[in-house]
All heavy atoms as a GROMACS GRO file, in nm:
protein
  614
    1MET      N    1   1.410  10.824  10.380
    1MET     CA    2   1.267  10.798  10.337
    1MET      C    3   1.173  10.875  10.419
    1MET      O    4   1.066  10.918  10.371
    1MET     CB    5   1.242  10.644  10.355
    1MET     CG    6   1.110  10.599  10.304
    1MET     SD    7   1.118  10.618  10.119
    1MET     CE    8   0.961  10.543  10.083
    2THR      N    9   1.203  10.912  10.548
    2THR     CA   10   1.124  10.986  10.633
    2THR      C   11   1.104  11.124  10.576
    2THR      O   12   0.993  11.184  10.584
    2THR     CB   13   1.175  10.988  10.771
    2THR    OG1   14   1.189  10.861  10.818
    2THR    CG2   15   1.086  11.063  10.866
    3VAL      N   16   1.204  11.188  10.522
    3VAL     CA   17   1.201  11.322  10.468
    3VAL      C   18   1.106  11.328  10.352
    3VAL      O   19   1.022  11.414  10.343
    3VAL     CB   20   1.346  11.375  10.438
    3VAL    CG1   21   1.325  11.512  10.366
    3VAL    CG2   22   1.429  11.383  10.561
    4LEU      N   23   1.114  11.228  10.268
    4LEU     CA   24   1.034  11.221  10.148
    4LEU      C   25   0.886  11.212  10.185
    4LEU      O   26   0.794  11.267  10.140
    4LEU     CB   27   1.074  11.108  10.055
    4LEU     CG   28   0.986  11.086   9.931
    4LEU    CD1   29   0.989  11.211   9.845
    4LEU    CD2   30   1.035  10.958   9.853
    5ARG      N   31   0.861  11.119  10.286
    5ARG     CA   32   0.729  11.097  10.335
    5ARG      C   33   0.675  11.222  10.399
    5ARG      O   34   0.555  11.259  10.373
    5ARG     CB   35   0.735  10.988  10.443
    5ARG     CG   36   0.593  10.957  10.498
    5ARG     CD   37   0.606  10.846  10.611
    5ARG     NE   38   0.500  10.866  10.703
    5ARG     CZ   39   0.511  10.909  10.827
    5ARG    NH1   40   0.637  10.930  10.872
    5ARG    NH2   41   0.412  10.925  10.902
    6ASP      N   42   0.752  11.300  10.469
    6ASP     CA   43   0.713  11.425  10.527
    6ASP      C   44   0.671  11.528  10.426
    6ASP      O   45   0.573  11.599  10.435
    6ASP     CB   46   0.814  11.480  10.623
    6ASP     CG   47   0.829  11.395  10.753
    6ASP    OD1   48   0.742  11.315  10.779
    6ASP    OD2   49   0.932  11.416  10.820
    7ILE      N   50   0.752  11.530  10.316
    7ILE     CA   51   0.726  11.630  10.210
    7ILE      C   52   0.594  11.589  10.137
    7ILE      O   53   0.516  11.678  10.116
    7ILE     CB   54   0.844  11.629  10.116
    7ILE    CG1   55   0.959  11.700  10.178
    7ILE    CG2   56   0.807  11.712   9.989
    7ILE    CD1   57   1.091  11.691  10.103
    8VAL      N   58   0.578  11.466  10.110
    8VAL     CA   59   0.449  11.417  10.040
    8VAL      C   60   0.326  11.449  10.131
    8VAL      O   61   0.230  11.497  10.076
    8VAL     CB   62   0.461  11.273  10.007
    8VAL    CG1   63   0.326  11.218   9.967
    8VAL    CG2   64   0.573  11.249   9.897
    9LEU      N   65   0.342  11.419  10.261
    9LEU     CA   66   0.226  11.453  10.350
    9LEU      C   67   0.201  11.595  10.366
    9LEU      O   68   0.090  11.646  10.365
    9LEU     CB   69   0.256  11.393  10.488
    9LEU     CG   70   0.251  11.245  10.501
    9LEU    CD1   71   0.300  11.204  10.641
    9LEU    CD2   72   0.120  11.189  10.470
   10LEU      N   73   0.303  11.687  10.364
   10LEU     CA   74   0.288  11.823  10.374
   10LEU      C   75   0.217  11.882  10.248
   10LEU      O   76   0.117  11.957  10.257
   10LEU     CB   77   0.421  11.895  10.389
   10LEU     CG   78   0.415  12.046  10.386
   10LEU    CD1   79   0.338  12.103  10.500
   10LEU    CD2   80   0.554  12.106  10.377
   11ILE      N   81   0.262  11.835  10.134
   11ILE     CA   82   0.199  11.876  10.003
   11ILE      C   83   0.056  11.828   9.993
   11ILE      O   84  -0.034  11.904   9.961
   11ILE     CB   85   0.280  11.826   9.885
   11ILE    CG1   86   0.419  11.898   9.878
   11ILE    CG2   87   0.205  11.847   9.755
   11ILE    CD1   88   0.516  11.843   9.781
   12SER      N   89   0.031  11.710  10.039
   12SER     CA   90  -0.105  11.654  10.038
   12SER      C   91  -0.194  11.741  10.136
   12SER      O   92  -0.316  11.773  10.094
   12SER     CB   93  -0.104  11.506  10.084
   12SER     OG   94  -0.026  11.429  10.002
   13ARG      N   95  -0.149  11.774  10.246
   13ARG     CA   96  -0.230  11.848  10.343
   13ARG      C   97  -0.257  11.984  10.290
   13ARG      O   98  -0.372  12.040  10.306
   13ARG     CB   99  -0.152  11.868  10.476
   13ARG     CG  100  -0.155  11.748  10.565
   13ARG     CD  101  -0.072  11.770  10.689
   13ARG     NE  102  -0.135  11.880  10.768
   13ARG     CZ  103  -0.145  11.873  10.896
   13ARG    NH1  104  -0.114  11.774  10.964
   13ARG    NH2  105  -0.200  11.985  10.953
   14ILE      N  106  -0.155  12.048  10.227
   14ILE     CA  107  -0.181  12.179  10.175
   14ILE      C  108  -0.283  12.179  10.061
   14ILE      O  109  -0.377  12.260  10.060
   14ILE     CB  110  -0.044  12.243  10.119
   14ILE    CG1  111   0.037  12.274  10.243
   14ILE    CG2  112  -0.065  12.363  10.034
   14ILE    CD1  113   0.180  12.309  10.206
   15LEU      N  114  -0.262  12.081   9.975
   15LEU     CA  115  -0.362  12.068   9.858
   15LEU      C  116  -0.502  12.044   9.905
   15LEU      O  117  -0.603  12.101   9.861
   15LEU     CB  118  -0.312  11.966   9.762
   15LEU     CG  119  -0.198  11.994   9.672
   15LEU    CD1  120  -0.152  11.885   9.590
   15LEU    CD2  121  -0.228  12.116   9.586
   16LEU      N  122  -0.515  11.951   9.996
   16LEU     CA  123  -0.654  11.919  10.052
   16LEU      C  124  -0.708  12.039  10.121
   16LEU      O  125  -0.832  12.069  10.100
   16LEU     CB  126  -0.643  11.804  10.148
   16LEU     CG  127  -0.770  11.752  10.214
   16LEU    CD1  128  -0.874  11.714  10.112
   16LEU    CD2  129  -0.743  11.646  10.319
   17GLY      N  130  -0.639  12.109  10.200
   17GLY     CA  131  -0.684  12.231  10.264
   17GLY      C  132  -0.733  12.333  10.167
   17GLY      O  133  -0.841  12.399  10.187
   18VAL      N  134  -0.649  12.358  10.068
   18VAL     CA  135  -0.681  12.466   9.970
   18VAL      C  136  -0.806  12.419   9.899
   18VAL      O  137  -0.898  12.503   9.873
   18VAL     CB  138  -0.566  12.475   9.868
   18VAL    CG1  139  -0.604  12.558   9.747
   18VAL    CG2  140  -0.449  12.550   9.937
   19ILE      N  141  -0.823  12.302   9.856
   19ILE     CA  142  -0.947  12.246   9.782
   19ILE      C  143  -1.063  12.269   9.875
   19ILE      O  144  -1.168  12.315   9.827
   19ILE     CB  145  -0.925  12.108   9.732
   19ILE    CG1  146  -0.815  12.104   9.622
   19ILE    CG2  147  -1.051  12.048   9.679
   19ILE    CD1  148  -0.770  11.967   9.583
   20LEU      N  149  -1.054  12.221   9.996
   20LEU     CA  150  -1.173  12.232  10.087
   20LEU      C  151  -1.213  12.379  10.104
   20LEU      O  152  -1.332  12.416  10.084
   20LEU     CB  153  -1.146  12.179  10.221
   20LEU     CG  154  -1.160  12.028  10.245
   20LEU    CD1  155  -1.108  11.983  10.377
   20LEU    CD2  156  -1.301  11.987  10.231
   21ALA      N  157  -1.116  12.469  10.138
   21ALA     CA  158  -1.155  12.605  10.159
   21ALA      C  159  -1.200  12.677  10.040
   21ALA      O  160  -1.295  12.753  10.031
   21ALA     CB  161  -1.024  12.675  10.215
   22ALA      N  162  -1.136  12.640   9.915
   22ALA     CA  163  -1.180  12.704   9.796
   22ALA      C  164  -1.327  12.664   9.765
   22ALA      O  165  -1.405  12.748   9.715
   22ALA     CB  166  -1.094  12.659   9.683
   23HIS      N  167  -1.368  12.542   9.779
   23HIS     CA  168  -1.508  12.506   9.753
   23HIS      C  169  -1.602  12.570   9.843
   23HIS      O  170  -1.711  12.606   9.808
   23HIS     CB  171  -1.520  12.347   9.757
   23HIS     CG  172  -1.472  12.282   9.633
   23HIS    ND1  173  -1.349  12.226   9.623
   23HIS    CD2  174  -1.528  12.272   9.510
   23HIS    CE1  175  -1.334  12.174   9.503
   23HIS    NE2  176  -1.441  12.200   9.432
   24GLY      N  177  -1.567  12.585   9.972
   24GLY     CA  178  -1.652  12.655  10.067
   24GLY      C  179  -1.658  12.805  10.031
   24GLY      O  180  -1.778  12.859  10.028
   25ILE      N  181  -1.553  12.868   9.992
   25ILE     CA  182  -1.565  13.009   9.954
   25ILE      C  183  -1.643  13.018   9.819
   25ILE      O  184  -1.723  13.112   9.808
   25ILE     CB  185  -1.425  13.065   9.929
   25ILE    CG1  186  -1.356  13.074  10.068
   25ILE    CG2  187  -1.424  13.202   9.856
   25ILE    CD1  188  -1.205  13.105  10.058
   26GLN      N  189  -1.633  12.926   9.726
   26GLN     CA  190  -1.706  12.924   9.606
   26GLN      C  191  -1.853  12.919   9.629
   26GLN      O  192  -1.937  12.987   9.567
   26GLN     CB  193  -1.655  12.816   9.520
   26GLN     CG  194  -1.714  12.812   9.384
   26GLN     CD  195  -1.656  12.691   9.300
   26GLN    OE1  196  -1.641  12.587   9.347
   26GLN    NE2  197  -1.637  12.729   9.171
   27LYS      N  198  -1.898  12.841   9.729
   27LYS     CA  199  -2.036  12.824   9.761
   27LYS      C  200  -2.092  12.960   9.815
   27LYS      O  201  -2.204  12.997   9.794
   27LYS     CB  202  -2.058  12.718   9.870
   27LYS     CG  203  -2.055  12.574   9.802
   27LYS     CD  204  -2.070  12.474   9.914
   27LYS     CE  205  -2.079  12.334   9.859
   27LYS     NZ  206  -1.944  12.287   9.787
   28TRP      N  207  -2.008  13.030   9.893
   28TRP     CA  208  -2.057  13.155   9.945
   28TRP      C  209  -2.054  13.269   9.847
   28TRP      O  210  -2.140  13.361   9.850
   28TRP     CB  211  -1.973  13.203  10.069
   28TRP     CG  212  -2.014  13.132  10.194
   28TRP    CD1  213  -1.934  13.041  10.262
   28TRP    CD2  214  -2.132  13.156  10.269
   28TRP    NE1  215  -2.009  13.001  10.373
   28TRP    CE2  216  -2.125  13.076  10.388
   28TRP    CE3  217  -2.237  13.240  10.256
   28TRP    CZ2  218  -2.226  13.065  10.480
   28TRP    CZ3  219  -2.341  13.238  10.358
   28TRP    CH2  220  -2.333  13.152  10.468
   29THR      N  221  -1.951  13.273   9.752
   29THR     CA  222  -1.936  13.388   9.670
   29THR      C  223  -1.991  13.367   9.528
   29THR      O  224  -2.074  13.440   9.474
   29THR     CB  225  -1.788  13.435   9.660
   29THR    OG1  226  -1.714  13.320   9.617
   29THR    CG2  227  -1.739  13.476   9.799
   30ASP      N  228  -1.937  13.266   9.457
   30ASP     CA  229  -1.968  13.245   9.313
   30ASP      C  230  -2.110  13.195   9.296
   30ASP      O  231  -2.184  13.247   9.221
   30ASP     CB  232  -1.872  13.157   9.249
   30ASP     CG  233  -1.731  13.212   9.244
   30ASP    OD1  234  -1.715  13.337   9.268
   30ASP    OD2  235  -1.635  13.139   9.216
   31PHE      N  236  -2.144  13.088   9.356
   31PHE     CA  237  -2.276  13.019   9.335
   31PHE      C  238  -2.385  13.088   9.416
   31PHE      O  239  -2.488  13.104   9.370
   31PHE     CB  240  -2.272  12.873   9.369
   31PHE     CG  241  -2.164  12.796   9.290
   31PHE    CD1  242  -2.096  12.688   9.356
   31PHE    CD2  243  -2.143  12.819   9.165
   31PHE    CE1  244  -2.005  12.613   9.290
   31PHE    CE2  245  -2.046  12.745   9.091
   31PHE     CZ  246  -1.981  12.640   9.152
   32GLY      N  247  -2.351  13.128   9.539
   32GLY     CA  248  -2.452  13.183   9.629
   32GLY      C  249  -2.508  13.064   9.712
   32GLY      O  250  -2.528  12.954   9.650
   33VAL      N  251  -2.540  13.087   9.836
   33VAL     CA  252  -2.582  12.984   9.914
   33VAL      C  253  -2.718  12.934   9.871
   33VAL      O  254  -2.758  12.826   9.888
   33VAL     CB  255  -2.579  13.024  10.065
   33VAL    CG1  256  -2.632  12.918  10.157
   33VAL    CG2  257  -2.442  13.051  10.110
   34GLY      N  258  -2.801  13.037   9.824
   34GLY     CA  259  -2.932  13.000   9.769
   34GLY      C  260  -2.932  12.896   9.658
   34GLY      O  261  -3.012  12.797   9.660
   35ALA      N  262  -2.843  12.914   9.569
   35ALA     CA  263  -2.822  12.818   9.453
   35ALA      C  264  -2.778  12.681   9.509
   35ALA      O  265  -2.822  12.584   9.453
   35ALA     CB  266  -2.731  12.876   9.351
   36VAL      N  267  -2.688  12.683   9.604
   36VAL     CA  268  -2.644  12.560   9.663
   36VAL      C  269  -2.757  12.493   9.735
   36VAL      O  270  -2.769  12.366   9.719
   36VAL     CB  271  -2.520  12.581   9.756
   36VAL    CG1  272  -2.488  12.454   9.827
   36VAL    CG2  273  -2.406  12.642   9.679
   37ALA      N  274  -2.837  12.568   9.802
   37ALA     CA  275  -2.955  12.511   9.874
   37ALA      C  276  -3.051  12.448   9.769
   37ALA      O  277  -3.109  12.339   9.796
   37ALA     CB  278  -3.025  12.617   9.958
   38ASP      N  279  -3.070  12.519   9.654
   38ASP     CA  280  -3.161  12.462   9.548
   38ASP      C  281  -3.105  12.334   9.501
   38ASP      O  282  -3.178  12.238   9.470
   38ASP     CB  283  -3.171  12.562   9.437
   38ASP     CG  284  -3.256  12.685   9.482
   38ASP    OD1  285  -3.331  12.681   9.580
   38ASP    OD2  286  -3.238  12.793   9.408
   39GLN      N  287  -2.977  12.331   9.477
   39GLN     CA  288  -2.913  12.210   9.435
   39GLN      C  289  -2.927  12.098   9.533
   39GLN      O  290  -2.954  11.980   9.503
   39GLN     CB  291  -2.761  12.229   9.400
   39GLN     CG  292  -2.694  12.109   9.342
   39GLN     CD  293  -2.545  12.136   9.312
   39GLN    OE1  294  -2.482  12.228   9.366
   39GLN    NE2  295  -2.488  12.056   9.227
   40PHE      N  296  -2.906  12.125   9.652
   40PHE     CA  297  -2.916  12.030   9.769
   40PHE      C  298  -3.059  11.973   9.773
   40PHE      O  299  -3.085  11.858   9.791
   40PHE     CB  300  -2.880  12.087   9.906
   40PHE     CG  301  -2.723  12.100   9.926
   40PHE    CD1  302  -2.643  12.070   9.830
   40PHE    CD2  303  -2.688  12.137  10.052
   40PHE    CE1  304  -2.504  12.072   9.853
   40PHE    CE2  305  -2.547  12.146  10.078
   40PHE     CZ  306  -2.460  12.115   9.974
   41ALA      N  307  -3.157  12.059   9.753
   41ALA     CA  308  -3.303  12.021   9.748
   41ALA      C  309  -3.324  11.928   9.635
   41ALA      O  310  -3.392  11.823   9.652
   41ALA     CB  311  -3.390  12.142   9.742
   42GLY      N  312  -3.264  11.949   9.525
   42GLY     CA  313  -3.278  11.862   9.407
   42GLY      C  314  -3.217  11.728   9.429
   42GLY      O  315  -3.260  11.625   9.374
   43LEU      N  316  -3.113  11.723   9.510
   43LEU     CA  317  -3.043  11.594   9.544
   43LEU      C  318  -3.106  11.522   9.660
   43LEU      O  319  -3.074  11.418   9.693
   43LEU     CB  320  -2.901  11.629   9.582
   43LEU     CG  321  -2.806  11.683   9.469
   43LEU    CD1  322  -2.676  11.718   9.521
   43LEU    CD2  323  -2.793  11.574   9.359
   44GLY      N  324  -3.203  11.592   9.726
   44GLY     CA  325  -3.276  11.527   9.835
   44GLY      C  326  -3.205  11.541   9.969
   44GLY      O  327  -3.234  11.467  10.060
   45VAL      N  328  -3.117  11.640   9.982
   45VAL     CA  329  -3.055  11.669  10.108
   45VAL      C  330  -3.156  11.722  10.208
   45VAL      O  331  -3.220  11.815  10.167
   45VAL     CB  332  -2.934  11.770  10.090
   45VAL    CG1  333  -2.871  11.798  10.227
   45VAL    CG2  334  -2.830  11.700   9.999
   46PRO      N  335  -3.166  11.672  10.328
   46PRO     CA  336  -3.259  11.726  10.425
   46PRO      C  337  -3.222  11.866  10.466
   46PRO      O  338  -3.114  11.906  10.479
   46PRO     CB  339  -3.245  11.630  10.545
   46PRO     CG  340  -3.156  11.521  10.509
   46PRO     CD  341  -3.086  11.562  10.375
   47ALA      N  342  -3.333  11.943  10.481
   47ALA     CA  343  -3.320  12.094  10.526
   47ALA      C  344  -3.210  12.160  10.447
   47ALA      O  345  -3.116  12.212  10.499
   47ALA     CB  346  -3.297  12.091  10.673
   48PRO      N  347  -3.234  12.176  10.314
   48PRO     CA  348  -3.127  12.231  10.227
   48PRO      C  349  -3.094  12.380  10.269
   48PRO      O  350  -2.985  12.427  10.252
   48PRO     CB  351  -3.181  12.220  10.090
   48PRO     CG  352  -3.329  12.199  10.101
   48PRO     CD  353  -3.351  12.132  10.232
   49ASP      N  354  -3.195  12.455  10.314
   49ASP     CA  355  -3.175  12.599  10.350
   49ASP      C  356  -3.085  12.610  10.477
   49ASP      O  357  -3.015  12.715  10.495
   49ASP     CB  358  -3.309  12.670  10.381
   49ASP     CG  359  -3.391  12.683  10.249
   49ASP    OD1  360  -3.328  12.695  10.139
   49ASP    OD2  361  -3.515  12.686  10.256
   50ILE      N  362  -3.078  12.508  10.554
   50ILE     CA  363  -2.989  12.509  10.666
   50ILE      C  364  -2.861  12.440  10.634
   50ILE      O  365  -2.753  12.483  10.672
   50ILE     CB  366  -3.055  12.437  10.783
   50ILE    CG1  367  -3.183  12.510  10.832
   50ILE    CG2  368  -2.964  12.419  10.903
   50ILE    CD1  369  -3.267  12.445  10.934
   51SER      N  370  -2.866  12.330  10.563
   51SER     CA  371  -2.747  12.248  10.539
   51SER      C  372  -2.652  12.320  10.434
   51SER      O  373  -2.532  12.300  10.451
   51SER     CB  374  -2.782  12.107  10.483
   51SER     OG  375  -2.858  12.116  10.368
   52ALA      N  376  -2.698  12.404  10.342
   52ALA     CA  377  -2.616  12.467  10.252
   52ALA      C  378  -2.509  12.565  10.318
   52ALA      O  379  -2.385  12.548  10.296
   52ALA     CB  380  -2.693  12.537  10.141
   53PRO      N  381  -2.558  12.659  10.403
   53PRO     CA  382  -2.460  12.744  10.465
   53PRO      C  383  -2.368  12.664  10.569
   53PRO      O  384  -2.252  12.695  10.585
   53PRO     CB  385  -2.537  12.845  10.537
   53PRO     CG  386  -2.680  12.803  10.541
   53PRO     CD  387  -2.695  12.698  10.425
   54VAL      N  388  -2.425  12.569  10.631
   54VAL     CA  389  -2.351  12.482  10.722
   54VAL      C  390  -2.230  12.407  10.656
   54VAL      O  391  -2.120  12.407  10.696
   54VAL     CB  392  -2.437  12.381  10.800
   54VAL    CG1  393  -2.351  12.289  10.873
   54VAL    CG2  394  -2.526  12.451  10.892
   55VAL      N  395  -2.260  12.354  10.532
   55VAL     CA  396  -2.162  12.292  10.458
   55VAL      C  397  -2.055  12.380  10.396
   55VAL      O  398  -1.936  12.353  10.417
   55VAL     CB  399  -2.226  12.200  10.346
   55VAL    CG1  400  -2.132  12.161  10.242
   55VAL    CG2  401  -2.309  12.085  10.392
   56ALA      N  402  -2.100  12.496  10.354
   56ALA     CA  403  -2.004  12.594  10.297
   56ALA      C  404  -1.912  12.646  10.406
   56ALA      O  405  -1.789  12.654  10.386
   56ALA     CB  406  -2.081  12.713  10.234
   57THR      N  407  -1.970  12.668  10.526
   57THR     CA  408  -1.884  12.718  10.639
   57THR      C  409  -1.793  12.599  10.685
   57THR      O  410  -1.669  12.630  10.713
   57THR     CB  411  -1.969  12.768  10.756
   57THR    OG1  412  -2.066  12.875  10.699
   57THR    CG2  413  -1.894  12.823  10.870
   58ALA      N  414  -1.845  12.482  10.695
   58ALA     CA  415  -1.760  12.370  10.734
   58ALA      C  416  -1.646  12.342  10.641
   58ALA      O  417  -1.530  12.306  10.681
   58ALA     CB  418  -1.843  12.240  10.756
   59GLU      N  419  -1.664  12.364  10.509
   59GLU     CA  420  -1.560  12.350  10.414
   59GLU      C  421  -1.452  12.452  10.433
   59GLU      O  422  -1.331  12.418  10.424
   59GLU     CB  423  -1.610  12.348  10.274
   59GLU     CG  424  -1.688  12.229  10.230
   59GLU     CD  425  -1.742  12.234  10.100
   59GLU    OE1  426  -1.748  12.345  10.033
   59GLU    OE2  427  -1.780  12.131  10.040
   60ILE      N  428  -1.487  12.581  10.461
   60ILE     CA  429  -1.395  12.677  10.484
   60ILE      C  430  -1.313  12.655  10.612
   60ILE      O  431  -1.192  12.656  10.617
   60ILE     CB  432  -1.458  12.817  10.494
   60ILE    CG1  433  -1.516  12.856  10.345
   60ILE    CG2  434  -1.359  12.924  10.533
   60ILE    CD1  435  -1.608  12.976  10.357
   61LEU      N  436  -1.390  12.629  10.722
   61LEU     CA  437  -1.329  12.614  10.853
   61LEU      C  438  -1.247  12.484  10.865
   61LEU      O  439  -1.154  12.475  10.938
   61LEU     CB  440  -1.432  12.623  10.961
   61LEU     CG  441  -1.502  12.756  10.973
   61LEU    CD1  442  -1.605  12.753  11.088
   61LEU    CD2  443  -1.401  12.866  11.006
   62GLY      N  444  -1.288  12.387  10.781
   62GLY     CA  445  -1.224  12.259  10.780
   62GLY      C  446  -1.095  12.265  10.703
   62GLY      O  447  -1.003  12.186  10.723
   63GLY      N  448  -1.088  12.345  10.597
   63GLY     CA  449  -0.976  12.347  10.511
   63GLY      C  450  -0.860  12.430  10.585
   63GLY      O  451  -0.744  12.393  10.553
   64VAL      N  452  -0.891  12.516  10.665
   64VAL     CA  453  -0.783  12.598  10.731
   64VAL      C  454  -0.695  12.513  10.824
   64VAL      O  455  -0.575  12.513  10.804
   64VAL     CB  456  -0.841  12.725  10.807
   64VAL    CG1  457  -0.737  12.795  10.876
   64VAL    CG2  458  -0.911  12.816  10.700
   65PRO      N  459  -0.754  12.434  10.917
   65PRO     CA  460  -0.664  12.355  11.002
   65PRO      C  461  -0.588  12.251  10.932
   65PRO      O  462  -0.481  12.209  10.964
   65PRO     CB  463  -0.767  12.297  11.100
   65PRO     CG  464  -0.884  12.361  11.088
   65PRO     CD  465  -0.892  12.421  10.950
   66VAL      N  466  -0.644  12.207  10.816
   66VAL     CA  467  -0.570  12.092  10.742
   66VAL      C  468  -0.446  12.147  10.683
   66VAL      O  469  -0.340  12.090  10.680
   66VAL     CB  470  -0.661  12.043  10.630
   66VAL    CG1  471  -0.583  11.951  10.533
   66VAL    CG2  472  -0.776  11.959  10.687
   67ARG      N  473  -0.449  12.281  10.643
   67ARG     CA  474  -0.328  12.344  10.585
   67ARG      C  475  -0.235  12.392  10.696
   67ARG      O  476  -0.118  12.407  10.670
   67ARG     CB  477  -0.374  12.463  10.508
   67ARG     CG  478  -0.436  12.436  10.381
   67ARG     CD  479  -0.458  12.560  10.299
   67ARG     NE  480  -0.505  12.666  10.390
   67ARG     CZ  481  -0.590  12.763  10.351
   67ARG    NH1  482  -0.645  12.755  10.240
   67ARG    NH2  483  -0.626  12.855  10.438
   68ALA      N  484  -0.288  12.419  10.811
   68ALA     CA  485  -0.201  12.481  10.919
   68ALA      C  486  -0.097  12.386  10.969
   68ALA      O  487  -0.128  12.262  10.988
   68ALA     CB  488  -0.293  12.524  11.037
   69PRO      N  489   0.022  12.433  10.984
   69PRO     CA  490   0.126  12.344  11.037
   69PRO      C  491   0.095  12.311  11.190
   69PRO      O  492   0.023  12.383  11.251
   69PRO     CB  493   0.257  12.424  11.024
   69PRO     CG  494   0.209  12.567  11.027
   69PRO     CD  495   0.066  12.562  10.956
   70HIS      N  496   0.176  12.225  11.246
   70HIS     CA  497   0.172  12.193  11.378
   70HIS      C  498   0.230  12.311  11.459
   70HIS      O  499   0.306  12.381  11.417
   70HIS     CB  500   0.255  12.061  11.421
   70HIS     CG  501   0.192  11.943  11.362
   70HIS    ND1  502   0.081  11.876  11.410
   70HIS    CD2  503   0.236  11.860  11.258
   70HIS    CE1  504   0.061  11.778  11.334
   70HIS    NE2  505   0.150  11.769  11.243
   71ALA      N  506   0.174  12.328  11.580
   71ALA     CA  507   0.211  12.432  11.670
   71ALA      C  508   0.368  12.414  11.706
   71ALA      O  509   0.417  12.306  11.712
   71ALA     CB  510   0.136  12.443  11.799
   72PRO      N  511   0.438  12.531  11.717
   72PRO     CA  512   0.578  12.518  11.744
   72PRO      C  513   0.597  12.438  11.877
   72PRO      O  514   0.531  12.454  11.966
   72PRO     CB  515   0.626  12.665  11.767
   72PRO     CG  516   0.522  12.744  11.703
   72PRO     CD  517   0.394  12.666  11.704
   73GLY      N  518   0.699  12.351  11.874
   73GLY     CA  519   0.736  12.269  11.991
   73GLY      C  520   0.651  12.143  12.003
   73GLY      O  521   0.671  12.061  12.081
   74ARG      N  522   0.548  12.126  11.916
   74ARG     CA  523   0.464  12.005  11.912
   74ARG      C  524   0.509  11.919  11.803
   74ARG      O  525   0.548  11.966  11.694
   74ARG     CB  526   0.320  12.041  11.903
   74ARG     CG  527   0.272  12.119  12.016
   74ARG     CD  528   0.131  12.124  12.029
   74ARG     NE  529   0.074  11.997  12.003
   74ARG     CZ  530  -0.055  11.960  12.006
   74ARG    NH1  531  -0.140  12.050  12.034
   74ARG    NH2  532  -0.094  11.838  11.987
   75HIS      N  533   0.497  11.790  11.816
   75HIS     CA  534   0.534  11.692  11.712
   75HIS      C  535   0.416  11.608  11.685
   75HIS      O  536   0.337  11.583  11.772
   75HIS     CB  537   0.654  11.612  11.752
   75HIS     CG  538   0.769  11.704  11.792
   75HIS    ND1  539   0.861  11.745  11.686
   75HIS    CD2  540   0.826  11.751  11.899
   75HIS    CE1  541   0.955  11.823  11.746
   75HIS    NE2  542   0.931  11.820  11.874
   76PRO      N  543   0.401  11.554  11.564
   76PRO     CA  544   0.296  11.457  11.534
   76PRO      C  545   0.305  11.334  11.631
   76PRO      O  546   0.423  11.310  11.686
   76PRO     CB  547   0.322  11.412  11.388
   76PRO     CG  548   0.412  11.517  11.335
   76PRO     CD  549   0.493  11.580  11.450
   77PRO      N  550   0.201  11.269  11.658
   77PRO     CA  551   0.200  11.160  11.750
   77PRO      C  552   0.305  11.055  11.736
   77PRO      O  553   0.360  11.002  11.825
   77PRO     CB  554   0.060  11.102  11.743
   77PRO     CG  555  -0.027  11.212  11.686
   77PRO     CD  556   0.068  11.298  11.606
   78ASP      N  557   0.332  11.020  11.609
   78ASP     CA  558   0.432  10.915  11.574
   78ASP      C  559   0.575  10.956  11.612
   78ASP      O  560   0.667  10.870  11.604
   78ASP     CB  561   0.416  10.867  11.429
   78ASP     CG  562   0.449  10.978  11.329
   78ASP    OD1  563   0.430  11.091  11.361
   78ASP    OD2  564   0.494  10.943  11.222
   79ARG      N  565   0.602  11.083  11.641
   79ARG     CA  566   0.733  11.130  11.668
   79ARG      C  567   0.750  11.179  11.818
   79ARG      O  568   0.864  11.221  11.843
   79ARG     CB  569   0.770  11.237  11.575
   79ARG     CG  570   0.775  11.190  11.435
   79ARG     CD  571   0.856  11.291  11.353
   79ARG     NE  572   0.852  11.248  11.217
   79ARG     CZ  573   0.879  11.326  11.122
   79ARG    NH1  574   0.916  11.448  11.140
   79ARG    NH2  575   0.882  11.284  10.992
   80GLN      N  576   0.649  11.178  11.891
   80GLN     CA  577   0.663  11.222  12.025
   80GLN      C  578   0.768  11.158  12.113
   80GLN      O  579   0.827  11.213  12.195
   80GLN     CB  580   0.533  11.216  12.095
   80GLN     CG  581   0.427  11.319  12.032
   80GLN     CD  582   0.340  11.380  12.128
   80GLN    OE1  583   0.323  11.333  12.241
   80GLN    NE2  584   0.264  11.477  12.078
   81MET      N  585   0.782  11.023  12.088
   81MET     CA  586   0.880  10.949  12.169
   81MET      C  587   1.026  10.991  12.133
   81MET      O  588   1.116  10.987  12.220
   81MET     CB  589   0.860  10.797  12.142
   81MET     CG  590   0.728  10.751  12.188
   81MET     SD  591   0.688  10.778  12.354
   81MET     CE  592   0.800  10.660  12.436
   82ASN      N  593   1.048  11.031  12.009
   82ASN     CA  594   1.188  11.062  11.964
   82ASN      C  595   1.220  11.212  11.977
   82ASN      O  596   1.333  11.246  11.971
   82ASN     CB  597   1.201  11.026  11.815
   82ASN     CG  598   1.187  10.871  11.799
   82ASN    OD1  599   1.216  10.798  11.892
   82ASN    ND2  600   1.145  10.830  11.675
   83ALA      N  601   1.118  11.299  12.003
   83ALA     CA  602   1.140  11.443  12.006
   83ALA      C  603   1.194  11.475  12.150
   83ALA      O  604   1.144  11.434  12.249
   83ALA     CB  605   1.013  11.521  11.978
   84GLN      N  606   1.297  11.550  12.149
   84GLN     CA  607   1.355  11.598  12.280
   84GLN      C  608   1.366  11.749  12.281
   84GLN      O  609   1.418  11.809  12.196
   84GLN     CB  610   1.494  11.529  12.296
   84GLN     CG  611   1.490  11.379  12.290
   84GLN     CD  612   1.428  11.319  12.421
   84GLN    OE1  613   1.475  11.358  12.524
   84GLN    NE2  614   1.342  11.227  12.410
   0.00000   0.00000   0.00000
C-alpha cells in the first residue's frame, strides 16, 4: 500500500507543479501581464499592476519546487525514523 501511495503522491505533485508553472508562463507569454493586470483590476484585486507580475512569477517559481524530487539522501518527514 505504501508503494501505491507514493506513486499517487508523485503523480499528484508532478501534475500540480506542471499546472502551476504552465499558468504562470501563460500569464507572461500568451495573455501578457498587462492583460492579466486589467483582469485583476476588473475583479477588484488591489494594486493590479504590481500583483499581476507577482502572481505570474509566484506560479512559475511555486510550480518548480512542487515537481522537484527530494534531495538525494533526504527522506520525507514521515520516513526519517525508518531511513538508515
